[in-house]
C-alpha positions in Angstrom: -127.3 122.2 -77.0 -126.8 121.4 -73.8 -128.4 119.0 -71.3 -129.7 122.3 -69.2 -131.0 123.6 -72.2 -133.9 120.9 -71.9 -134.6 121.8 -68.3 -135.6 125.2 -69.0 -139.8 125.8 -69.2 -139.8 127.3 -72.7 -138.2 124.2 -73.8 -141.3 122.4 -71.8 -143.9 124.1 -73.7 -142.3 123.8 -76.9 -142.4 120.2 -75.9 -146.2 120.2 -75.0 -146.5 121.6 -78.5 -144.4 119.5 -80.3 -146.5 116.1 -78.3 -149.9 117.9 -79.4 -149.0 118.2 -82.9 -147.2 114.5 -83.0 -150.3 113.3 -81.9 -152.2 115.1 -84.6 -150.1 113.9 -87.5 -150.6 110.4 -86.2 -154.2 110.5 -86.4 -154.3 112.2 -89.8 -152.0 109.4 -90.9 -153.9 106.6 -89.6 -157.2 108.1 -90.4 -157.2 109.5 -93.6 -156.7 107.6 -97.0 -154.5 110.2 -98.6 -152.6 109.3 -101.9 -148.9 108.8 -101.7 -147.3 111.9 -102.1 -149.6 113.0 -99.0 -149.3 110.6 -97.1 -145.0 110.7 -97.6 -145.6 113.9 -96.7 -147.2 113.5 -93.5 -145.0 110.8 -92.5 -142.0 113.2 -93.2 -143.3 115.6 -90.7 -144.0 112.9 -88.2 -140.3 112.2 -88.4 -138.9 115.6 -88.6 -141.5 116.6 -85.2 -139.6 113.3 -83.5 -135.9 114.0 -84.4 -137.0 117.5 -82.8 -138.0 115.7 -79.2 -135.0 113.6 -79.4 -132.9 116.5 -79.0 -133.1 116.4 -75.6 -132.3 112.1 -75.3 -129.2 113.2 -77.6 -127.8 116.1 -75.1 -128.5 113.8 -71.5 -127.0 110.8 -73.9 -123.0 112.3 -74.1 -121.1 115.8 -73.9 -121.9 118.8 -75.6 -120.3 119.7 -78.2 -118.7 123.0 -78.5 -119.3 125.3 -81.5 -115.6 126.0 -82.0 -114.8 121.9 -82.0 -117.8 121.5 -84.3 -115.3 123.7 -86.7 -112.1 122.2 -85.4 -110.8 124.7 -83.9 -110.2 122.9 -80.4 -107.7 120.5 -82.2 -103.9 121.0 -81.3 -102.3 121.3 -84.0 
């Protein structure tokens, strides 16, 4: 994804929802006494939400990669 993709109103709304979900998951993890499996599932959900939110940081940190480059089609033979 490109930097511009993360400047859209849709991304901003999605980010708000993800940040709210992250807060809910953190509170659930901090305030409940679950077994190891449930705790691991909550922590996994937290990690995934954080990974999605970090996409914008990754896009602003470097150049976007084209799908062709990922497939190796941009490389001269």
